[in-house]
C-alpha positions, -999 to 999 in steps of 0.1 A, spaced: 280 94 -351 317 104 -345 320 120 -380 287 139 -378 293 151 -342 328 162 -352 315 181 -382 290 200 -361 316 208 -335 341 220 -361 314 243 -375 306 256 -340 342 262 -331 345 283 -363 313 303 -355 322 307 -319 359 314 -327 371 287 -302 396 260 -304 381 226 -313 399 211 -284 378 230 -258 349 206 -266 367 177 -250 386 157 -275 419 175 -284 434 156 -314 469 160 -300 459 139 -269 442 111 -289 451 76 -277 478 89 -254 482 84 -217 448 95 -205 430 71 -229 450 41 -218 447 50 -181 409 51 -186 409 17 -202 427 2 -172 401 18 -148 372 5 -169 385 -30 -171 393 -32 -134 360 -16 -124 339 -40 -144 360 -70 -135 356 -61 -98 318 -59 -103 317 -94 -118 340 -109 -92 317 -96 -65 287 -112 -83 307 -144 -87 316 -144 -50 279 -145 -41 273 -173 -66 255 -152 -91 277 -158 -121 294 -188 -137 322 -184 -162 313 -215 -181 337 -223 -208 357 -205 -235 335 -203 -266 361 -191 -291 395 -205 -301 423 -198 -325 420 -172 -352 383 -167 -345 392 -156 -309 418 -132 -321 395 -117 -348 365 -113 -324 387 -98 -297 401 -72 -321 367 -64 -337 349 -59 -304 378 -38 -292 376 -16 -323 338 -14 -320 338 -4 -284 365 21 -289 342 38 -314 313 36 -290 333 51 -262 345 80 -283 312 86 -300 291 87 -268 315 108 -248 319 132 -277 281 135 -282 269 136 -246 298 152 -228 314 173 -255 300 205 -270 266 201 -253 282 199 -218 307 227 -225 280 250 -237 254 242 -210 280 245 -183 287 280 -194 251 289 -188 242 270 -156 275 257 -142 294 225 -147 278 202 -122 242 212 -128 248 207 -165 265 174 -158 235 162 -137 210 172 -164 229 155 -192 235 124 -171 197 122 -165 192 126 -203 219 98 -208 197 75 -187 166 83 -207 184 76 -240 195 42 -226 159 33 -219 154 32 -256 177 1 -257 156 -30 -262 165 -48 -229 172 -18 -207 151 -12 -176 147 11 -146 169 -11 -125 199 -1 -146 192 37 -144 211 44 -111 242 28 -125 240 46 -158 235 79 -140 264 73 -117 289 62 -144 279 92 -165 287 115 -136 320 97 -132 327 104 -168 319 140 -162 343 140 -132 371 126 -153 365 154 -178 366 180 -150 398 166 -134 418 156 -165 408 184 -188 395 163 -217 373 133 -226 400 108 -235 401 92 -201 363 89 -201 364 75 -237 389 48 -227 370 39 -195 337 38 -214 351 16 -241 368 -8 -217 338 -11 -194 316 -21 -224 343 -44 -238 347 -63 -206 309 -65 -202 301 -77 -237 332 -96 -248 353 -107 -219 325 -117 -195 298 -122 -222 272 -106 -200 240 -88 -211 245 -51 -219 212 -33 -215 196 -67 -217 213 -77 -250 237 -107 -251 259 -103 -282 271 -131 -304 307 -140 -310 320 -133 -274 346 -150 -253 326 -171 -228 296 -194 -226 287 -179 -193 255 -178 -172 238 -158 -144 217 -172 -116 203 -156 -85 181 -127 -74 178 -95 -94 196 -74 -68 227 -96 -73 227 -103 -111 208 -73 -124 182 -97 -139 174 -93 -176 191 -59 -177 225 -74 -169 253 -65 -144 245 -28 -146 214 -35 -126 233 -53 -99 238 -36 -65 275 -44 -68 278 -23 -99 267 7 -78 290 -2 -50 320 -6 -73 313 27 -91 311 45 -58 345 31 -49 358 42 -83 344 77 -77 361 79 -43 394 66 -56 394 88 -87 386 119 -66 415 112 -43 441 103 -70 431 131 -94 430 162 -73 411 193 -82 443 211 -91 446 189 -122 415 205 -136 435 234 -150 468 218 -159 463 184 -176 440 191 -206 466 182 -232 482 151 -214 
């Protein structure tokens, strides 16, 4: 997905006589400060969600399922996999398409339409359900906000990767209804759907929405609008 998306964007940048970097992932900013700041936000946000669920007795950590070299290998492989997922999905859904649509109808109308489309795409996942749609829409809009405020998609890619990594590997929770093999914990959920998200997983929990609203507020305060025009390459 990354390679095919990049190939199309390279072609469009040539045809439109634009810099490739305007589509959201400038190479010179790859895996620099914004990406790693995004990973910290993603890890903290999902961990806060799970701690809230745990506080209301909806989640049990269980026991460590991996040890030794297997633990190290799985941790690295999942980290690599979700880094690719974060880059690929941000590049595809909030790269050229968002840039081009925003030129026609404005940034936030374009962001809203693409976030709704992002929700519909996730419904094709085997275990996804409508209870997870508000969270997916909200986190997509947050990713759009990080693009708007930081000037590129590297923060969003890091946050996206870290959120998925924490969900799937660190807490071994269902992601769109799917529990992956080879993860850190033998954990379990118990309680009402509003608390745990049910079969969908934590993204269907009310606490996921509350935490993301706090993230939205904090990010908006920390990254002021003035950064929209001066931080694209950082």
